N, C-alpha and C positions, 0 to 999 in steps of 0.2 A: 415431931422432930425438934430436937433441942437447938440445933444450928442448921443454917442453910447457906449454900454458896450462891451468891449472885455476882461474883467477880467477873467483870467483862473480859471477854476474849477478843483481842484486837482483830482477829480474823473473822469473827462472826457477830460481834456486837458493836453497836454505835451508841454512845452515851450522849445525853442531852443535858445541858446545864444553862448557864446564863440566866435569862429571864424565866426560863422554864424549869430551873433547878428544883424548885419546891414541889412541882407536880411529878417529877421523876425521881424523888428521893427513894432509893431502894429500901430504906428502913421502913417506910410506910407500907410498902407492898409486902415486905417480909412479915410485918406485924399482922396484916390482914390475912396473909397466907396461913400463918400459924395460929390465928385466933380460934378460941374455943366457943365463942358466942357470936350471934348475929350483930348485936348492938355495937361491938368493937369494930366490926368491919364497916358498918354503916356510918359510924361516927368518924372513922378515919377517912373513908371515902368522901364524906361531907367536907372535911377539912381540905382535901385535895381539890375538890371542885370549887371551894371558896377561893383558893389560890388563883384559879382561872379568872374569877371575877376581879380579884385584886390586880392581876396583870392587865386584863382588858381595860379596866377603868383607869389605871395609872398611865398606861401607854397611850390610850386614845386622848387623854387630857394633857399629856406631856408633863406629868407630875411623878415624883419619886414614889410617893405612896398617898393616893388620894384620900384614904381613910385613916391616916395617921392622927393620933392625938385623942381619939375617942372610940368608944365601942359602937360599931355599926352592925346591926343584925344582917344575917344572910339575905333575908327577904328584901331589905332596903338596898343592899348591894346589887341584888338581882334586878331591881327596878331601875337603878342608876345605869347598870350595864345595858339593859334593854334600851333605855333612852339614848345611850351612846352607840347604838347600832348592833347589839348582840342579836344574832339570828334567832327568830322565834322558836325554831325547833330545839335549839340548845336551851333557851330560856324555859321551855316547857319541861324538858328533862330535868334540869337543875331544880326547878320548882317542885317536881315530884320527889326528888331525892331529899329536898328540904322537908317535905311533908313526912317522908319516912322517918327522918331523923327526929322530928318533933314528936312523932308517935312513940318512938322508943324512949324519948325523954320524959313523956307524961304518962306512959303506961308501963308499969314495971315488968309485966310479963308479955308484952306485945311480941308477936311473931309475924314477920312479913308474909303476907298471903302469896301463894304461888301465882294467882291471877294478876296481882299487882306487879309482881316481878316480871311476869311474862309481858305485861303491857309496856313497861319501860324498856325491856329487852327488845321488843319489836320496834320501838321508837329509835333506839340506838342502832339497830340493824338498818333502819331506813335512812340514816344519815349518810350523806354523800362522802365518798373518799376516792382518791385517785392515786394508785390503782384501787379498784374495789377490794374491800377486805372481806374475809370470810364472816358469815353471820356468827353470832355468839354461840349458837348451837353446834357449830363445827370448830370452834376455837378450843384450845386447851392451855392450861398453865402447868408449868413444869419446874421443879426445884430439885436440887441435890444437896446433900449435906451429910451430917452424922447424927445418929441417934444418941440416947443417953449413955450408951456403952461404947461410943466411939466408932461404931460400925458404919460404913458408907450406906447411904440411903438415897433412893431416887423416888420421887413422887410425881404423878401426873394426874390432873383432874380434868374431866370432860363434862360437858353439860348433862349428858344423858345418865351419868353414873355418880354425880356428886351431890352434895347437900346444898341448902340454900345459901350458906355462908360463901361457899366457893362460887356459886352462880352469881352472887352479887359482885364478887371480885372479877369474874369473867366479864360481866357487863361494864364494870368500872374501867378495866384495862382497855376494852374496845372503845369506850367513850373517850377516855383520855387521848388515845392515839388519833381519833378523828377530830377531837376538839383542838389539839395542837395544830393539826394540818389546816383546819379551817382558820384558826387565828393567825397562823403564819401568812396564809393567802390574803387575809384581810389587811394585815399590817403592810404587806407588800403593795397591795392595791392602793392603800392610803398613803404610802410613802413614809410609814412609821418605822423608825429604827428599833431593832430588837437584837438581842444576842442569842445565838444558838451555838453552844460549844460542842464540837464533835470530837469524840475520843476514838483513836489515840492522837489524832492530829491536833496540835496545839494552835488552833485558830478559831476565829468566830466569824459568823456571817450575820449581816444585818440588812434591814430594809429590803430592797428589791433584788437581793443577791440570788 
């Protein structure tokens, strides 16, 4: 698809911004959805997950950007996040994604093994959410837009019938939704202020709201 429509519908969609804007940037997900290779999906997912570490470390230490001014590797950020209370189940999953990313960086023809993807998918499925979310295997991603000839197109991908690229995206979307929920609950528990912008209402919520 040459273009895809992710324009929010005020009756059916809720947009998140504020402190979480960078993990919900629709351009990132559009790039992953339309990507023709695994490495692009994994690298983009890795950047989204790194934003979670930035948010967690900055908010829990009361700084604008804890890692500003120098390059800090993902692994170092993950260790700092763990020391600041990041849950072990999220640390483990992010560590695995970092491992995948490094393999793509150092092996030109690396292809993610199905067994490794299944392993991380199972860990994401096991993460708590309230209310419980469907497992990745029952999740689907959907987009609509126009092809190169301007004709309307609708595309849906499900775990059982899609390729590894889209399966990675399915796992990432599930992980992002659960990670945001966990982080909001932790911020509320700790009395940490954060901003969550809800669309279309022009208001923000923070702390224990």
